[in-house]
gemmi code that builds the backbone of each chain (N, CA, C; Angstrom):
import gemmi

chains = {
    "A": [
        ("MET", (53.650, 51.723, 88.024), (52.749, 52.835, 87.787), (52.663, 53.712, 89.026)),
        ("SER", (52.656, 53.084, 90.213), (52.444, 53.853, 91.431), (53.613, 54.815, 91.693)),
        ("ASP", (54.783, 54.526, 91.092), (55.919, 55.419, 91.305), (55.677, 56.781, 90.655)),
        ("ILE", (55.086, 56.760, 89.480), (54.846, 58.015, 88.768), (53.603, 58.719, 89.305)),
        ("PHE", (52.513, 57.969, 89.411), (51.252, 58.611, 89.741), (50.968, 58.642, 91.234)),
        ("GLY", (51.785, 58.001, 92.033), (51.552, 57.994, 93.463), (50.255, 57.300, 93.806)),
        ("ILE", (49.487, 57.945, 94.660), (48.236, 57.344, 95.132), (47.177, 57.334, 94.031)),
        ("HIS", (47.336, 58.233, 93.046), (46.229, 58.454, 92.110), (46.024, 57.308, 91.126)),
        ("GLY", (47.109, 56.615, 90.760), (46.949, 55.485, 89.847), (46.069, 54.402, 90.436)),
        ("GLU", (46.366, 54.023, 91.687), (45.558, 53.008, 92.367), (44.142, 53.514, 92.584)),
        ("ALA", (44.053, 54.795, 92.979), (42.741, 55.360, 93.281), (41.845, 55.349, 92.052)),
        ("LEU", (42.412, 55.671, 90.891), (41.615, 55.716, 89.663), (41.064, 54.336, 89.337)),
        ("GLU", (41.914, 53.319, 89.474), (41.457, 51.965, 89.167), (40.364, 51.530, 90.127)),
        ("LEU", (40.549, 51.899, 91.392), (39.570, 51.521, 92.405), (38.235, 52.236, 92.169)),
        ("ARG", (38.321, 53.504, 91.786), (37.097, 54.265, 91.487), (36.353, 53.623, 90.330)),
        ("SER", (37.112, 53.161, 89.335), (36.481, 52.542, 88.177), (35.791, 51.237, 88.562)),
        ("ARG", (36.454, 50.462, 89.468), (35.844, 49.228, 89.948), (34.574, 49.517, 90.739)),
        ("ARG", (34.657, 50.536, 91.566), (33.491, 50.857, 92.397), (32.318, 51.299, 91.525)),
        ("MET", (32.629, 52.001, 90.436), (31.579, 52.419, 89.510), (30.849, 51.189, 88.971)),
        ("GLY", (31.633, 50.139, 88.623), (31.016, 48.903, 88.135), (30.132, 48.255, 89.173)),
        ("VAL", (30.599, 48.241, 90.423), (29.832, 47.587, 91.487), (28.515, 48.317, 91.732)),
        ("ILE", (28.581, 49.661, 91.745), (27.345, 50.419, 91.990), (26.400, 50.294, 90.806)),
        ("ALA", (26.977, 50.270, 89.583), (26.120, 50.064, 88.408), (25.450, 48.699, 88.474)),
        ("ALA", (26.162, 47.696, 89.017), (25.555, 46.368, 89.174), (24.395, 46.419, 90.159)),
        ("ASN", (24.539, 47.212, 91.213), (23.429, 47.370, 92.151), (22.217, 47.969, 91.453)),
        ("ILE", (22.456, 49.026, 90.664), (21.340, 49.678, 89.977), (20.705, 48.700, 88.988)),
        ("ALA", (21.558, 47.901, 88.323), (21.039, 46.946, 87.346), (20.155, 45.898, 88.001)),
        ("ASN", (20.463, 45.560, 89.271), (19.716, 44.507, 89.949), (18.654, 45.057, 90.882)),
        ("ALA", (18.210, 46.287, 90.623), (17.237, 46.912, 91.520), (15.926, 46.137, 91.567)),
        ("ALA", (15.650, 45.321, 90.562), (14.384, 44.594, 90.525), (14.564, 43.097, 90.679)),
        ("THR", (15.772, 42.637, 91.004), (16.006, 41.199, 91.123), (15.698, 40.736, 92.536)),
        ("PRO", (14.792, 39.783, 92.702), (14.456, 39.326, 94.054), (15.666, 38.712, 94.740)),
        ("GLY", (15.851, 39.040, 96.016), (16.908, 38.426, 96.803), (18.284, 38.991, 96.576)),
        ("PHE", (18.412, 40.001, 95.730), (19.743, 40.564, 95.468), (20.178, 41.430, 96.646)),
        ("LYS", (21.442, 41.228, 97.081), (21.964, 42.054, 98.173), (22.928, 43.085, 97.592)),
        ("ALA", (22.637, 44.351, 97.852), (23.465, 45.431, 97.316), (24.850, 45.385, 97.941)),
        ("ARG", (25.878, 45.645, 97.114), (27.240, 45.624, 97.625), (27.959, 46.915, 97.268)),
        ("ASP", (29.034, 47.162, 97.968), (29.802, 48.376, 97.726), (31.239, 48.117, 98.155)),
        ("ILE", (32.128, 48.994, 97.673), (33.525, 48.898, 98.082), (33.790, 49.991, 99.102)),
        ("ASP", (34.385, 49.615, 100.243), (34.832, 50.634, 101.193), (36.108, 51.221, 100.608)),
        ("PHE", (35.960, 52.424, 100.021), (37.058, 52.964, 99.227), (38.334, 53.139, 100.047)),
        ("ASN", (38.197, 53.726, 101.242), (39.398, 54.002, 102.054), (40.133, 52.723, 102.423)),
        ("ALA", (39.370, 51.731, 102.895), (39.994, 50.478, 103.322), (40.660, 49.780, 102.137)),
        ("ALA", (39.968, 49.783, 100.992), (40.505, 49.090, 99.814), (41.767, 49.784, 99.312)),
        ("LEU", (41.773, 51.116, 99.368), (42.950, 51.861, 98.899), (44.130, 51.611, 99.835)),
        ("ASP", (43.848, 51.593, 101.145), (44.895, 51.270, 102.120), (45.511, 49.920, 101.811)),
        ("ALA", (44.644, 48.940, 101.548), (45.127, 47.587, 101.299), (45.995, 47.533, 100.047)),
        ("ARG", (45.654, 48.361, 99.067), (46.421, 48.344, 97.826), (47.775, 49.033, 98.000)),
        ("LEU", (47.786, 50.086, 98.813), (49.029, 50.830, 98.968), (50.002, 50.110, 99.880)),
        ("GLU", (49.456, 49.398, 100.868), (50.334, 48.660, 101.784), (49.927, 47.202, 101.806)),
        ("PRO", (50.318, 46.456, 100.798), (49.876, 45.066, 100.712), (50.447, 44.183, 101.815)),
        ("ASP", (51.572, 44.611, 102.419), (52.185, 43.759, 103.446), (51.419, 43.823, 104.769)),
        ("ARG", (50.546, 44.854, 104.908), (49.805, 44.936, 106.162), (48.716, 43.874, 106.244)),
        ("GLN", (48.277, 43.404, 105.087), (47.339, 42.271, 105.002), (46.063, 42.475, 105.807)),
        ("THR", (45.588, 43.718, 105.864), (44.321, 43.895, 106.562), (43.170, 43.468, 105.662)),
        ("LEU", (43.397, 43.613, 104.365), (42.313, 43.358, 103.417), (42.963, 42.864, 102.139)),
        ("GLN", (42.422, 41.808, 101.589), (42.938, 41.345, 100.299), (42.462, 42.289, 99.212)),
        ("SER", (43.299, 42.533, 98.236), (42.864, 43.421, 97.162), (42.453, 42.600, 95.955)),
        ("GLY", (41.556, 43.192, 95.179), (41.108, 42.547, 93.947), (39.977, 41.566, 94.167)),
        ("GLY", (39.230, 41.328, 93.084), (38.164, 40.332, 93.097), (37.058, 40.638, 94.079)),
        ("ASP", (36.577, 39.578, 94.702), (35.437, 39.669, 95.595), (35.780, 40.237, 96.964)),
        ("ALA", (37.084, 40.190, 97.305), (37.479, 40.413, 98.693), (37.195, 41.827, 99.175)),
        ("GLU", (37.189, 42.789, 98.255), (36.990, 44.177, 98.681), (35.520, 44.524, 98.870)),
        ("LEU", (34.644, 43.645, 98.394), (33.225, 43.995, 98.393), (32.598, 43.780, 99.760)),
        ("ARG", (31.766, 44.729, 100.137), (31.046, 44.641, 101.403), (29.557, 44.740, 101.107)),
        ("TYR", (28.760, 44.033, 101.906), (27.318, 44.147, 101.714), (26.809, 45.426, 102.330)),
        ("ARG", (25.910, 46.055, 101.632), (25.351, 47.313, 102.138), (24.220, 47.010, 103.105)),
        ("LYS", (24.183, 47.800, 104.178), (23.111, 47.612, 105.150), (21.896, 48.393, 104.666)),
        ("ALA", (20.793, 47.695, 104.517), (19.610, 48.342, 103.967), (18.868, 49.096, 105.055)),
        ("VAL", (18.373, 50.279, 104.704), (17.555, 51.030, 105.652), (16.194, 50.355, 105.796)),
        ("MET", (15.631, 49.992, 104.636), (14.352, 49.272, 104.654), (14.373, 48.192, 103.581)),
        ("PRO", (14.796, 46.978, 103.937), (14.818, 45.920, 102.926), (13.400, 45.595, 102.452)),
        ("SER", (13.255, 45.311, 101.165), (11.913, 45.029, 100.665), (11.548, 43.567, 100.922)),
        ("LEU", (10.279, 43.257, 100.701), (9.768, 41.920, 101.050), (10.437, 40.802, 100.269)),
        ("ASP", (10.882, 41.089, 99.044), (11.482, 40.022, 98.240), (12.969, 39.829, 98.543)),
        ("GLY", (13.476, 40.496, 99.605), (14.858, 40.279, 100.003), (15.860, 41.146, 99.277)),
        ("ASN", (15.383, 42.040, 98.429), (16.281, 42.929, 97.696), (16.664, 44.104, 98.590)),
        ("THR", (17.958, 44.417, 98.655), (18.378, 45.511, 99.540), (18.876, 46.735, 98.769)),
        ("VAL", (18.535, 46.823, 97.483), (18.952, 47.987, 96.710), (18.012, 49.150, 96.998)),
        ("GLU", (18.585, 50.297, 97.373), (17.768, 51.497, 97.528), (18.246, 52.498, 96.498)),
        ("LEU", (17.366, 52.764, 95.532), (17.818, 53.496, 94.351), (18.400, 54.857, 94.671)),
        ("GLY", (17.792, 55.571, 95.630), (18.300, 56.891, 95.989), (19.741, 56.820, 96.460)),
        ("GLN", (19.973, 55.869, 97.372), (21.317, 55.670, 97.906), (22.320, 55.344, 96.803)),
        ("GLU", (21.907, 54.475, 95.894), (22.810, 54.059, 94.824), (23.127, 55.224, 93.900)),
        ("GLN", (22.100, 56.043, 93.623), (22.323, 57.183, 92.734), (23.313, 58.159, 93.345)),
        ("VAL", (23.144, 58.416, 94.647), (24.060, 59.341, 95.317), (25.481, 58.771, 95.306)),
        ("ALA", (25.588, 57.480, 95.628), (26.915, 56.850, 95.654), (27.551, 56.883, 94.265)),
        ("PHE", (26.732, 56.657, 93.241), (27.259, 56.663, 91.875), (27.759, 58.057, 91.506)),
        ("ALA", (26.957, 59.073, 91.836), (27.345, 60.450, 91.512), (28.623, 60.843, 92.249)),
        ("GLU", (28.683, 60.508, 93.534), (29.863, 60.836, 94.349), (31.102, 60.171, 93.762)),
        ("ASN", (30.923, 58.916, 93.365), (32.043, 58.153, 92.835), (32.496, 58.714, 91.483)),
        ("ALA", (31.529, 59.128, 90.660), (31.872, 59.682, 89.351), (32.653, 60.982, 89.514)),
        ("LEU", (32.221, 61.790, 90.492), (32.901, 63.060, 90.747), (34.332, 62.810, 91.208)),
        ("ALA", (34.481, 61.850, 92.132), (35.817, 61.536, 92.643), (36.696, 60.955, 91.545)),
        ("TYR", (36.089, 60.194, 90.645), (36.831, 59.649, 89.510), (37.379, 60.797, 88.667)),
        ("SER", (36.506, 61.777, 88.394), (36.911, 62.948, 87.610), (38.080, 63.663, 88.262)),
        ("ALA", (37.963, 63.846, 89.580), (39.014, 64.562, 90.307), (40.337, 63.808, 90.215)),
        ("THR", (40.282, 62.503, 90.484), (41.497, 61.689, 90.417), (42.087, 61.718, 89.015)),
        ("LEU", (41.192, 61.667, 88.025), (41.660, 61.687, 86.641), (42.411, 62.972, 86.339)),
        ("SER", (41.922, 64.102, 86.857), (42.625, 65.351, 86.563), (43.978, 65.405, 87.270)),
        ("PHE", (44.083, 64.769, 88.444), (45.405, 64.668, 89.089), (46.368, 63.869, 88.219)),
        ("VAL", (45.876, 62.743, 87.685), (46.715, 61.897, 86.826), (47.135, 62.666, 85.581)),
        ("GLN", (46.163, 63.390, 84.993), (46.472, 64.187, 83.801), (47.530, 65.229, 84.103)),
        ("GLY", (47.414, 65.853, 85.297), (48.409, 66.850, 85.701), (49.806, 66.259, 85.745)),
        ("LYS", (49.881, 65.055, 86.334), (51.178, 64.371, 86.402), (51.736, 64.109, 85.005)),
        ("VAL", (50.860, 63.614, 84.125), (51.291, 63.302, 82.757), (51.793, 64.567, 82.071)),
        ("ASN", (51.051, 65.655, 82.239), (51.465, 66.925, 81.634), (52.831, 67.357, 82.135)),
        ("THR", (53.021, 67.244, 83.459), (54.299, 67.639, 84.048), (55.447, 66.852, 83.419)),
        ("ILE", (55.254, 65.534, 83.341), (56.325, 64.677, 82.817), (56.569, 64.970, 81.337)),
        ("THR", (55.466, 65.148, 80.581), (55.625, 65.455, 79.152), (56.427, 66.742, 78.964)),
        ("ARG", (56.081, 67.741, 79.785), (56.794, 69.010, 79.654), (58.265, 68.860, 79.993)),
        ("ALA", (58.556, 68.068, 81.032), (59.936, 67.845, 81.423), (60.702, 67.130, 80.318)),
        ("LEU", (60.031, 66.154, 79.689), (60.695, 65.398, 78.603), (60.987, 66.277, 77.404)),
        ("LYS", (60.031, 67.156, 77.085), (60.194, 68.027, 75.928), (61.211, 69.129, 76.194)),
        ("GLY", (61.420, 69.443, 77.456), (62.363, 70.486, 77.832), (61.901, 71.877, 77.459)),
        ("GLU", (60.570, 72.089, 77.533), (60.063, 73.409, 77.182), (60.306, 74.408, 78.318)),
    ],
    "B": [
        ("MET", (16.984, 32.709, 75.297), (16.423, 33.917, 74.681), (17.512, 34.674, 73.927)),
        ("SER", (18.618, 34.940, 74.629), (19.706, 35.656, 73.965), (20.910, 34.732, 73.818)),
        ("VAL", (21.864, 35.156, 73.036), (23.059, 34.355, 72.830), (23.839, 34.293, 74.143)),
        ("PRO", (24.243, 33.101, 74.604), (25.008, 33.034, 75.840), (26.338, 33.748, 75.693)),
        ("ASP", (26.628, 34.584, 76.681), (27.800, 35.431, 76.595), (28.817, 34.956, 77.623)),
        ("ASN", (29.903, 34.381, 77.157), (30.878, 33.819, 78.086), (32.005, 34.787, 78.406)),
        ("SER", (32.039, 35.934, 77.732), (33.113, 36.873, 77.995), (32.881, 37.560, 79.341)),
        ("ALA", (33.960, 38.106, 79.889), (33.867, 38.765, 81.185), (32.919, 39.958, 81.087)),
        ("PRO", (32.100, 40.166, 82.121), (31.145, 41.258, 82.054), (31.840, 42.617, 82.122)),
        ("THR", (31.396, 43.519, 81.287), (31.858, 44.893, 81.370), (30.671, 45.726, 81.829)),
        ("LEU", (30.957, 46.987, 82.094), (29.875, 47.874, 82.478), (28.810, 47.938, 81.387)),
        ("PHE", (29.277, 47.854, 80.132), (28.343, 47.984, 79.016), (27.456, 46.753, 78.889)),
        ("SER", (28.068, 45.568, 78.950), (27.251, 44.360, 78.790), (26.276, 44.223, 79.955)),
        ("MET", (26.745, 44.643, 81.140), (25.892, 44.553, 82.314), (24.666, 45.459, 82.155)),
        ("THR", (24.936, 46.711, 81.729), (23.835, 47.653, 81.540), (22.883, 47.163, 80.460)),
        ("GLN", (23.461, 46.627, 79.403), (22.631, 46.166, 78.292), (21.684, 45.070, 78.754)),
        ("ARG", (22.215, 44.129, 79.544), (21.369, 43.026, 80.004), (20.303, 43.521, 80.958)),
        ("ALA", (20.690, 44.470, 81.814), (19.695, 45.004, 82.753), (18.580, 45.707, 82.001)),
        ("MET", (18.956, 46.443, 80.942), (17.956, 47.168, 80.181), (17.042, 46.210, 79.431)),
        ("SER", (17.609, 45.139, 78.860), (16.723, 44.222, 78.137), (15.837, 43.452, 79.111)),
        ("ALA", (16.356, 43.206, 80.328), (15.512, 42.546, 81.330), (14.317, 43.430, 81.680)),
        ("GLN", (14.585, 44.730, 81.835), (13.473, 45.642, 82.129), (12.482, 45.688, 80.971)),
        ("LEU", (12.993, 45.557, 79.743), (12.087, 45.572, 78.586), (11.198, 44.338, 78.582)),
        ("VAL", (11.787, 43.171, 78.939), (10.986, 41.946, 79.018), (9.853, 42.132, 80.023)),
        ("ARG", (10.223, 42.738, 81.161), (9.251, 42.971, 82.222), (8.134, 43.905, 81.744)),
        ("MET", (8.561, 44.967, 81.016), (7.578, 45.932, 80.539), (6.656, 45.302, 79.504)),
        ("ASN", (7.219, 44.462, 78.618), (6.402, 43.796, 77.607), (5.404, 42.848, 78.245)),
        ("ALA", (5.842, 42.147, 79.302), (4.931, 41.230, 79.994), (3.759, 42.001, 80.583)),
        ("ALA", (4.078, 43.123, 81.252), (3.013, 43.928, 81.858), (2.095, 44.491, 80.783)),
        ("THR", (2.672, 44.882, 79.636), (1.855, 45.440, 78.562), (0.920, 44.390, 77.984)),
        ("SER", (1.410, 43.154, 77.816), (0.504, 42.155, 77.255), (-0.567, 41.763, 78.273)),
        ("ASN", (-0.257, 41.855, 79.562), (-1.302, 41.649, 80.561), (-2.391, 42.707, 80.422)),
        ("LEU", (-1.950, 43.952, 80.268), (-2.908, 45.055, 80.121), (-3.749, 44.862, 78.871)),
        ("ALA", (-3.088, 44.420, 77.786), (-3.801, 44.251, 76.527), (-4.877, 43.181, 76.656)),
        ("ASN", (-4.639, 42.184, 77.517), (-5.596, 41.098, 77.671), (-6.557, 41.313, 78.826)),
        ("ALA", (-6.490, 42.471, 79.457), (-7.410, 42.750, 80.561), (-8.836, 42.764, 80.020)),
        ("GLY", (-9.723, 42.107, 80.729), (-11.117, 42.113, 80.317), (-11.452, 41.111, 79.246)),
        ("SER", (-10.455, 40.338, 78.783), (-10.769, 39.321, 77.782), (-11.505, 38.176, 78.460)),
        ("VAL", (-12.403, 37.555, 77.717), (-13.344, 36.600, 78.295), (-13.170, 35.248, 77.616)),
        ("ALA", (-13.259, 34.181, 78.398), (-13.189, 32.838, 77.822), (-14.338, 32.016, 78.375)),
        ("SER", (-14.633, 30.858, 77.719), (-15.791, 30.072, 78.140), (-15.432, 29.000, 79.151)),
        ("SER", (-14.129, 28.829, 79.463), (-13.791, 27.881, 80.531), (-12.625, 28.427, 81.326)),
        ("GLU", (-12.462, 27.889, 82.519), (-11.402, 28.355, 83.413), (-10.020, 28.152, 82.776)),
        ("ALA", (-9.858, 27.008, 82.089), (-8.549, 26.684, 81.523), (-8.189, 27.600, 80.363)),
        ("GLU", (-9.178, 28.071, 79.622), (-8.906, 28.893, 78.445), (-8.648, 30.352, 78.798)),
        ("ALA", (-9.054, 30.751, 79.996), (-8.958, 32.166, 80.359), (-7.500, 32.605, 80.414)),
        ("TYR", (-7.271, 33.845, 80.036), (-5.909, 34.401, 80.067), (-5.505, 34.617, 81.513)),
        ("ARG", (-4.277, 34.186, 81.825), (-3.751, 34.482, 83.153), (-2.512, 35.341, 83.004)),
        ("PRO", (-2.355, 36.359, 83.862), (-1.247, 37.313, 83.680), (0.129, 36.652, 83.731)),
        ("ILE", (1.069, 37.186, 82.958), (2.436, 36.663, 82.968), (3.343, 37.650, 83.685)),
        ("ARG", (4.426, 37.102, 84.242), (5.404, 37.911, 84.975), (6.792, 37.506, 84.531)),
        ("ALA", (7.678, 38.503, 84.409), (9.078, 38.203, 84.112), (9.778, 37.802, 85.410)),
        ("VAL", (10.693, 36.841, 85.305), (11.454, 36.395, 86.475), (12.908, 36.804, 86.295)),
        ("PHE", (13.441, 37.529, 87.275), (14.840, 37.955, 87.221), (15.671, 37.136, 88.197)),
        ("ALA", (16.922, 36.902, 87.822), (17.844, 36.226, 88.736), (19.206, 36.892, 88.633)),
        ("VAL", (20.005, 36.714, 89.674), (21.342, 37.305, 89.689), (22.327, 36.329, 89.083)),
        ("GLU", (23.283, 36.861, 88.327), (24.351, 36.021, 87.813), (25.659, 36.686, 88.209)),
        ("LEU", (26.354, 36.076, 89.168), (27.551, 36.713, 89.729), (28.786, 36.252, 88.975)),
        ("ASP", (29.602, 37.225, 88.584), (30.892, 36.903, 87.992), (31.945, 37.056, 89.081)),
        ("ARG", (32.521, 35.910, 89.500), (33.406, 35.937, 90.669), (34.671, 36.763, 90.433)),
        ("ALA", (35.197, 36.705, 89.222), (36.474, 37.359, 88.959), (36.383, 38.868, 89.135)),
        ("SER", (35.304, 39.451, 88.626), (35.205, 40.909, 88.687), (34.296, 41.366, 89.820)),
        ("GLY", (33.532, 40.459, 90.402), (32.613, 40.844, 91.464), (31.367, 41.545, 90.964)),
        ("LEU", (31.162, 41.562, 89.654), (29.984, 42.230, 89.107), (28.809, 41.253, 89.041)),
        ("SER", (27.642, 41.744, 89.410), (26.451, 40.900, 89.347), (25.593, 41.335, 88.175)),
        ("GLN", (25.331, 40.415, 87.285), (24.492, 40.740, 86.146), (23.079, 40.244, 86.386)),
        ("VAL", (22.150, 40.781, 85.615), (20.768, 40.321, 85.712), (20.551, 39.260, 84.649)),
        ("ARG", (19.876, 38.200, 85.036), (19.492, 37.226, 84.032), (17.976, 37.175, 84.013)),
        ("SER", (17.407, 37.273, 82.835), (15.965, 37.181, 82.724), (15.627, 35.714, 82.513)),
        ("ASP", (15.033, 35.092, 83.530), (14.816, 33.642, 83.518), (13.541, 33.236, 82.792)),
        ("GLY", (13.017, 34.115, 81.956), (11.796, 33.768, 81.238), (10.559, 34.242, 81.967)),
        ("LEU", (9.429, 33.742, 81.529), (8.159, 34.237, 82.044), (7.409, 33.131, 82.759)),
        ("VAL", (6.682, 33.500, 83.801), (5.793, 32.532, 84.444), (4.370, 33.068, 84.406)),
        ("ARG", (3.423, 32.128, 84.324), (2.017, 32.526, 84.422), (1.645, 32.579, 85.887)),
        ("SER", (0.913, 33.595, 86.268), (0.566, 33.688, 87.683), (-0.532, 32.672, 88.002)),
        ("GLU", (-0.618, 32.317, 89.278), (-1.498, 31.220, 89.687), (-2.925, 31.677, 89.986)),
        ("THR", (-3.182, 32.973, 89.795), (-4.527, 33.454, 90.134), (-5.567, 32.825, 89.207)),
        ("SER", (-6.697, 32.497, 89.781), (-7.740, 31.870, 88.960), (-8.592, 32.953, 88.307)),
        ("ALA", (-9.186, 32.587, 87.182), (-9.976, 33.546, 86.421), (-11.233, 33.947, 87.188)),
        ("THR", (-11.698, 35.153, 86.915), (-12.898, 35.637, 87.600), (-14.139, 35.055, 86.916)),
        ("LYS", (-14.970, 34.390, 87.710), (-16.170, 33.766, 87.162), (-17.315, 34.771, 87.232)),
        ("ARG", (-17.959, 34.985, 86.129), (-19.027, 35.996, 86.116), (-20.262, 35.379, 85.481)),
        ("TYR", (-21.404, 35.656, 86.064), (-22.663, 35.113, 85.517), (-23.173, 36.048, 84.438)),
        ("ASP", (-23.215, 35.562, 83.209), (-23.646, 36.388, 82.083), (-24.222, 35.468, 81.014)),
        ("PRO", (-25.487, 35.004, 81.214), (-26.037, 33.988, 80.311), (-26.215, 34.483, 78.876)),
        ("GLY", (-26.298, 35.801, 78.680), (-26.490, 36.312, 77.330), (-25.210, 36.368, 76.520)),
        ("HIS", (-24.084, 36.138, 77.166), (-22.789, 36.253, 76.480), (-22.577, 35.095, 75.513)),
        ("PRO", (-22.120, 35.367, 74.297), (-21.931, 34.269, 73.331), (-20.945, 33.215, 73.806)),
        ("LEU", (-20.025, 33.550, 74.705), (-19.024, 32.579, 75.164), (-19.441, 31.871, 76.459)),
        ("ALA", (-20.635, 32.136, 76.942), (-21.049, 31.571, 78.222), (-21.149, 30.050, 78.147)),
        ("ASP", (-20.798, 29.351, 79.250), (-20.894, 27.886, 79.266), (-22.329, 27.474, 79.629)),
        ("GLU", (-22.541, 26.162, 79.843), (-23.905, 25.650, 80.045), (-24.600, 26.329, 81.214)),
        ("SER", (-23.817, 26.607, 82.279), (-24.446, 27.208, 83.446), (-24.562, 28.726, 83.327)),
        ("GLY", (-24.145, 29.294, 82.179), (-24.289, 30.725, 81.961), (-23.166, 31.569, 82.529)),
        ("HIS", (-22.013, 30.959, 82.777), (-20.883, 31.704, 83.322), (-19.828, 31.974, 82.248)),
        ("VAL", (-19.166, 33.111, 82.371), (-17.972, 33.384, 81.548), (-16.789, 33.587, 82.493)),
        ("PHE", (-15.590, 33.396, 81.965), (-14.384, 33.517, 82.796), (-13.537, 34.680, 82.289)),
        ("GLU", (-13.327, 35.618, 83.162), (-12.635, 36.845, 82.776), (-11.172, 36.792, 83.231)),
        ("ALA", (-10.281, 37.375, 82.438), (-8.855, 37.370, 82.785), (-8.632, 38.138, 84.086)),
        ("PRO", (-7.938, 37.554, 85.073), (-7.741, 38.219, 86.364), (-6.591, 39.215, 86.311)),
        ("VAL", (-6.740, 40.277, 85.538), (-5.668, 41.265, 85.398), (-5.982, 42.478, 86.260)),
        ("ASP", (-5.017, 42.852, 87.102), (-5.172, 44.043, 87.933), (-4.530, 45.203, 87.179)),
        ("GLU", (-5.370, 46.033, 86.547), (-4.836, 47.091, 85.672), (-3.921, 48.042, 86.417)),
        ("THR", (-4.331, 48.412, 87.631), (-3.506, 49.365, 88.399), (-2.128, 48.790, 88.675)),
        ("ALA", (-2.100, 47.521, 89.098), (-0.814, 46.891, 89.403), (0.068, 46.832, 88.155)),
        ("GLU", (-0.542, 46.571, 87.014), (0.242, 46.490, 85.775), (0.798, 47.862, 85.391)),
        ("MET", (-0.031, 48.901, 85.579), (0.444, 50.261, 85.280), (1.626, 50.620, 86.174)),
        ("VAL", (1.514, 50.276, 87.452), (2.606, 50.560, 88.390), (3.862, 49.796, 87.977)),
        ("GLU", (3.666, 48.555, 87.551), (4.779, 47.718, 87.097), (5.496, 48.379, 85.908)),
        ("ILE", (4.706, 48.900, 84.965), (5.285, 49.554, 83.788), (6.046, 50.809, 84.200)),
        ("MET", (5.442, 51.593, 85.119), (6.101, 52.822, 85.558), (7.426, 52.519, 86.242)),
        ("GLU", (7.402, 51.511, 87.120), (8.608, 51.174, 87.862), (9.699, 50.689, 86.921)),
        ("SER", (9.302, 49.881, 85.967), (10.303, 49.344, 85.064), (10.860, 50.448, 84.160)),
        ("ALA", (10.006, 51.419, 83.788), (10.501, 52.548, 82.989), (11.498, 53.382, 83.786)),
        ("ARG", (11.194, 53.569, 85.074), (12.107, 54.333, 85.937), (13.467, 53.650, 86.044)),
        ("GLN", (13.432, 52.333, 86.202), (14.696, 51.624, 86.370), (15.485, 51.592, 85.065)),
        ("TYR", (14.768, 51.553, 83.961), (15.414, 51.619, 82.655), (16.137, 52.961, 82.512)),
        ("GLN", (15.418, 54.045, 82.854), (16.014, 55.387, 82.801), (17.257, 55.482, 83.665)),
        ("ASN", (17.144, 54.892, 84.850), (18.261, 54.894, 85.789), (19.499, 54.274, 85.187)),
        ("MET", (19.302, 53.160, 84.502), (20.407, 52.442, 83.863), (21.037, 53.301, 82.774)),
        ("VAL", (20.170, 53.949, 81.973), (20.665, 54.792, 80.890), (21.529, 55.914, 81.442)),
        ("GLN", (21.037, 56.520, 82.543), (21.772, 57.627, 83.158), (23.135, 57.173, 83.655)),
        ("ALA", (23.144, 56.025, 84.346), (24.407, 55.501, 84.880), (25.370, 55.199, 83.736)),
        ("LEU", (24.833, 54.631, 82.649), (25.690, 54.296, 81.511), (26.280, 55.547, 80.881)),
        ("GLN", (25.445, 56.587, 80.775), (25.938, 57.838, 80.181), (27.096, 58.408, 80.984)),
        ("THR", (26.922, 58.436, 82.306), (27.980, 58.961, 83.172), (29.250, 58.142, 83.019)),
        ("ALA", (29.112, 56.821, 83.077), (30.277, 55.941, 82.981), (30.971, 56.104, 81.632)),
        ("LYS", (30.168, 56.222, 80.581), (30.733, 56.363, 79.234), (31.504, 57.669, 79.105)),
        ("GLN", (30.929, 58.727, 79.676), (31.587, 60.030, 79.601), (32.936, 59.991, 80.326)),
        ("LEU", (32.949, 59.350, 81.502), (34.207, 59.244, 82.266), (35.240, 58.434, 81.491)),
        ("MET", (34.788, 57.350, 80.863), (35.726, 56.526, 80.095), (36.306, 57.320, 78.926)),
        ("LEU", (35.441, 58.097, 78.261), (35.921, 58.899, 77.131), (36.951, 59.917, 77.594)),
        ("GLU", (36.668, 60.559, 78.744), (37.619, 61.538, 79.277), (38.959, 60.878, 79.545)),
        ("THR", (38.913, 59.663, 80.113), (40.148, 58.951, 80.429), (40.921, 58.610, 79.154)),
        ("LEU", (40.173, 58.207, 78.116), (40.831, 57.853, 76.855), (41.486, 59.067, 76.214)),
        ("ARG", (40.775, 60.195, 76.251), (41.262, 61.389, 75.557), (42.424, 62.045, 76.275)),
        ("SER", (42.628, 61.669, 77.548), (43.619, 62.397, 78.334), (45.040, 61.993, 77.983)),
        ("SER", (45.210, 60.949, 77.161), (46.577, 60.504, 76.881), (47.248, 61.423, 75.860)),
    ],
}
model = gemmi.Model(1)
for chain_id, residues in chains.items():
    chain = gemmi.Chain(chain_id)
    for i, (resn, *xyz) in enumerate(residues, 1):
        res = gemmi.Residue()
        res.name, res.seqid = resn, gemmi.SeqId(i, " ")
        for name, pos in zip(("N", "CA", "C"), xyz):
            atom = gemmi.Atom()
            atom.name, atom.element = name, gemmi.Element(name[0])
            atom.pos, atom.b_iso = gemmi.Position(*pos), 0.0
            res.add_atom(atom)
        chain.add_residue(res)
    model.add_chain(chain)
structure = gemmi.Structure()
structure.add_model(model)
structure.setup_entities()
């Protein structure tokens, strides 16, 4: 897949994973002791594009980092809803952008195949 | 409470569980409010407020953390003893026991849980829209 879509195929999958992780943070905003997590997008994408560098394992739990709370609450929960909302919005926007790059590639190839 | 779900968590199942957990919490706070001011003739019979307990359930494969609603607990606060000999429920010494419900705290609990419910709905809408766009782009 990466041959056709270049960086965007991996990026789209990673954006989708990050969306799940941030949604999990929002879902656990009221769970005592829950530690908010996030994916460092740049580091994770680097690891996926150059797996032989082995700076970071890709997939599963390995890409997740704990978020540093500005003000952790008394019950040990480190979710800050404002932060999560901003991260979710930013991630959704980037997902959209990456998706349109992928669509552009698909269109280009389709046109080439059709010979229009 | 709900059917155990052994399938891998998706964004949808995660949101659904979070939303139902918030509903459990809201219902608990509402029944506390409904029982505010209720009176009993002994300490043991008096209504004590209930609270929903949430726990994290981590799925290692996907790294997604789901919410599990671990049921309800009764709070340990003791009932308020009030001297009211004319009350039909008063005991021999003329005391009645009132439910120790803090109305303000319950209202805040309901507001917070409604906000978090809304938050989940919003996140789900965004995610769903992105997924639809991805599906339609083929």
